[in-house]
N, C-alpha and C positions, 0 to 999 in steps of 0.2 A: 112562648111570648115572642111576638114579631117586633121588628125594629120600630114600627109606628107606635106600638104600645110602650116600648122603652122610652121613646122621645116624650110621649105624653106623660108618662108616669113620673119620670125624673124631673120634668119641667114643672110639674104641679104637685109633686109629693115629697121630694127629697131635697134637703139643703145640706151642702157640704161645709163643715166647719174645721178650720185648721188653727191650732194655737201657735202663737209666735212669742215664746217666752224665753228671756235670756236672764241667766243668773250669774252672780259673781261668786267664785269659790272662797274668796278671802284667804287664799294661800299663795305662797310663792316658793320657788325651788330653794331647797336648803343646800348650800355649797360648803365644801370641805374647809375652805379658807375662813369662812365665817365661824365655824366651830373651833378652828385652831387658834383664832385670835385670843381667846381666853381659856382655851382648853387644849394645851399642847400635847396632852396625853393621847389625843386622837390622831397623832401624826402618822400612825401606821395603818390608817384606814385604807381599804383597797381603792385603786384609781377609779375615776368616774367611767372609764371605758369598760370596767368590770361590774361596778355596782353604783347605784345612785343612793343618795341619802333621803330621798323622798321630798316632802314639802314641810313648811312651817306655817302655822296659822298666824297671820298678821292682823286678824280682826276677830273679835269675839263671835264664835259660832251662834250664840244666842241672838245676835243682831241680824244674822242672815237667815236663821231658820224660818222666820215668818214668810219669807219670799218662797221658800220651797213648799211650805204648807199651802200657800195660796195657789201655787201651780198645781198641787195635787187636788185642791178643791175644784179647780176648773176642770181638771181631767175627770174627776168623779162626776161632775155635772154632765159632761159629754157622754161618759160611759153609761150612766143610768138612763140617758135620753136617746142615745143613738147606737150605731153599729159601725165597725171599721169598714171603710169603703174608699178604695183608690188612694190609700195613703192619708186619708182624712177621716173624720167622723161624720157619717151620714145621719142626719136627724130628720124625723118627719116634719113636714111643713107646719103641722098643728102644734109642734113643740117649739117653734122658732121664737115666739115672743118670750116664753119662759126662759129658754136657754140664752137668748140675747140679753135679757135683763139680768140673769145670773152672772154672765161673763162681764157685763158692764160693772156690776157691783164688785166682783173680784178685782177688776182692773182699778177701780177707785181705791180699794183697800191697798193694793199693791203700790200705786202711785203715792199714796199718803205715807206708806212705810218708806218708800224711796226718798221722799222729800225730808222726812224725819231723820233718816240716816245721813243724808247730805248735810243737814244743819249741824248734827252732833258728831260727825265722823271723827274729827281730830280728837275731841275729848274722849270718845269711846275707845279709840286706839290707845290713848294714854292710860286709860283705866285698865285696858287689857294688859298693857305692859306691867302695870303696878299690882296685878293680882298676885297673891302669895305664891302660887305655884309657878308663876312665870318670872318672878323677880330675878332669879339666877340667870335666866336666859333672855333677859330683856334686850341685850345687845343684838340678838338675832332678829328682833322685830324692828327692822329698819327698811329704808327705801320704800316707804309707804306711798302708794299712789294718792293723787289729790282727790278731794271729795267729788269734784266734777267728773273725774275719770270713773270713779266707782258708780256714781249715779248714772253715768252714761252706759255702764255695762249692765245695769238692771233695767229690764223692760218687759212689759206685758202687753201683748196685742193678740188679735185674732182676726181671721178672715172668713167671710161667708160667701158662698157662690152656689150656683147651680151647675150641673153638668148635663151634657146631652150627647147623643150619638155623634161620632166625629165626622161622619159623611152623610150627605143628603141622599146617597144611593143605598137602597135597602140591602142589596146583595154585596155591598163592599165588605171585604174580609175584616177591615177595622171595626165595622159595625157588628160583625158576628162575634169578634172577641169582646167588644164592649157589652154586647147582650149577655154573654156568659158571665161577665163580671157583675152585672146588675142582678142577674138571676142568682148568683152566689150569695147575695144578701139574705136570701131565705135560709140558706144553710147557716150563716152567721147568726141569724135570729134564733133558730132552734138550738144552736150551740150555746148561745147566751142563756136561753131558758134552761138548758141542761145544767149549766153552772149554778144557776140560782137553785135548782132542785137539789143538787148535791149539797149546797150550803144548808138548805132546809133540813135535809136528812142527817148530815154529819154534825151540824152544830146544835140544832134545835129539837129534832125528833129523837135524838139519842143523847145519852149522857153516861158518865162513868159511875159505877157503883163503888162501894167501899173497898172492893178488891182491885179496882182499876180497870175492870172489864167494861166495855162499851155496850150498853143495852138500850132497847127502846124505852122511851118514857111512856107512862100511863096517861099523863095529862100535859097539855101545853097551854100557854096563855095567848091572848089576842095579839100580843106584840110579836110573837114568833111567826105570824103570817106574812111578814114583810116580803120575803122572797116570792111568795105566790102572788101577792098584790103587784109586785114589780113585773112579774111575768105577764099577768093579765094586761097591765097598762102598756107594756112594750109590744105585745102581740096586737093589741087593739090599735096602737099608734102606727104599726107597720102593716096593717091589714091590706094596704094597697099593693104589697109586693106579690101576693098570690091569693087566689080565691079561697084557699083552705085556711089561711091564717086567721081571718075574722071568725069563722066557726070555732076554731080552737080557742081563741080568746073567749068566746061565749061559754065554752065548756068550763074554763077556769073560773070565769065570773059566776057561772051557775053553782059550782062547788062553794065558792066563797059566800054566796047568798044563802046556801043551806046551813051554814055554820051558825051557832049561837052568837048573838051580837055582843054579849058580855059574859064574864065568868070563864072558867076553864073549858077547854075543848078536850073531849075524851070519847071513849066508846066507838060507836060506828062512825062518828065524824072524824075521829083520828085515823081510823082504818081507811076512810075515803081519801084523806090527805096523803096517807102513805101510798095508796094506789096511784094517785095523780102524780106524786113526786117521783115514784118509780118510773112511770111512763115518760115524764118529761126528761128525766135523767138519761134516758136512752134516746138519742136523737133520732134514730131510725124508727123506733116505736112511736115517738112523738109525731113524726111526720106522717106515719101511717094512721095514727089516731086523728090527726088533722084532716087527712083525706076522707076518713070515714065520717067525721063530723060534717064535712061539706055535703055528704049525701043524706044525712039525717034530717028529719023534719024539725027537730028542736034540740037545743043543747042538753036537755034532760035525757033524751033518747041516746044522744051521742055519749053522754057520760055513762049511762047504763051499759052501752056497748063496750066502752073502755073498761069498765069494771069486769065484765064477763071475759074479756080478752086478757085482762091482767092475770086472772087465774091465781096461781100460787104466789104472785107478787103482791097480792092485796094485803097479806099479813106482814107485819114488821118482821125483820130478820131475827132468827133465833140466835145466830152466831154473831160475835162482835164484828162491827164494821171496821174498827181500827185495832191495832195491836194494843193489848192491855198493858197498863203500867204495872211494874212490880208492886205487890200489895204493901201498903205502909204498915209498920208495926202498930198494933192496937195500943192506945194510951192506957196506962195502968190505972188511971183514975176513973175510967168509964165503968158505970155500973153493969153488973152482970145482967144479961137478958135484954139490954137496951136495943131498940130498933135502930137500923142504919139511917143516917141523915141523908136527905135528898141532895145529890151532887149537882151543882149548877156550874156550867161552863162559864169562864170569865167573860166571854164575849156573847153569851146568850142572854137575851132580855127576860128577866122575871120568869124563869121556868119553874114549874111546880110538878110535884108528884111523879118522881122518876119511875118507880117500880110497882 
C-alpha cells in the first residue's frame, strides 16, 4: 500500500470517533477524625502516612449506575462497528450515520439522567443518609457538593474526524510510520474476527454435560449465529483495507447462506460452522484463507478450499475445551435410568441438543 492509497482510503473510507465521557464517583475521602467524632474506639488506627481509610459513598450508587451503563452502551456501539485506531475507534464511512445516530441517542439519555439527578440531588442524598444500613454512619455523609457541581462533573460527548498522512511528501518517514499504522488495521480486523470465533466455539458450540465436562453440542439454534454474522458484517464494512478482506467476507456470507433459515442447525452444517470457526480463531490461518479466497473464482470454491485445508480441524474437538467442573452429586429423587438434561450456558441463547 503506497502513501497515495493511504491518503485516498482514509479520506473516503475511515472515520475516527473518540468518546469524551466524564463520570462522578459519588465518593469522598474518609478521614480519621470523621470516624473519631462518634467512634472514639478507632483512636488507635494507623496514621495516614501508613494507611488510608479509603472512601465513603456520599450518594446512592443506584443514582450513578445509569451513567456508567450508558458509557458502556456507547463503547459497545463503537466496538461492534469499528476497530482501534490511533487511540480512537476507526469506523467505516458506511457505518457513520448509524453510529452517529446511536451516539446522539445515548447522549440524550445521559443528559436526561443528568438533569433528573440535578433536580432531585439533595432529596436523594437525604434518602441515602436515611437508609437503614447508613443510619449509624449518617454523620459521615457530609460536605456534600452542590447539585450544580455534580451536574457539571457528568458529561457525555464525542468527536468525529478524518485522518490523513501527515506529510505531502510520499517518502517522508512520518508517512512511512503512518502507513504501517493504517496497514495494521487489517491485523486488528482479523484479531476481532478471531475473538468472535472463539466466543462462538466456547459459549455456543460447546456446553457442559452432567459431569461438568465441556463437549460439542449436536445442535444449535439460529440465535447462536450472532458471532458469525458480526464477523461477516465487519469484514464487509472494512473491505477497503485490503483486497483479500472482501473475498473473506464473501466466504462467511456463503456459509451463512447455506444454513437452514429456521429450525435447529446440525449435521454437516454444524461441521461446516466448526471448520470456519476454527479457521477464523487462528488469525494466521484466517489471513491465509483470505489470500486464497482472493485468488478463487467464487466464494463457494474458496470455502471448499478452506474445508480441504482445515483437515482434522473440521471435526469438533473430542477433548474438553475448558477445565471440567467437579461433578455435582446426583439428586436422590432422580429416577433410575433417566437421561441427562441438556445443559444450557447462562449466556448462550436458546441452545438445544447438547450431545
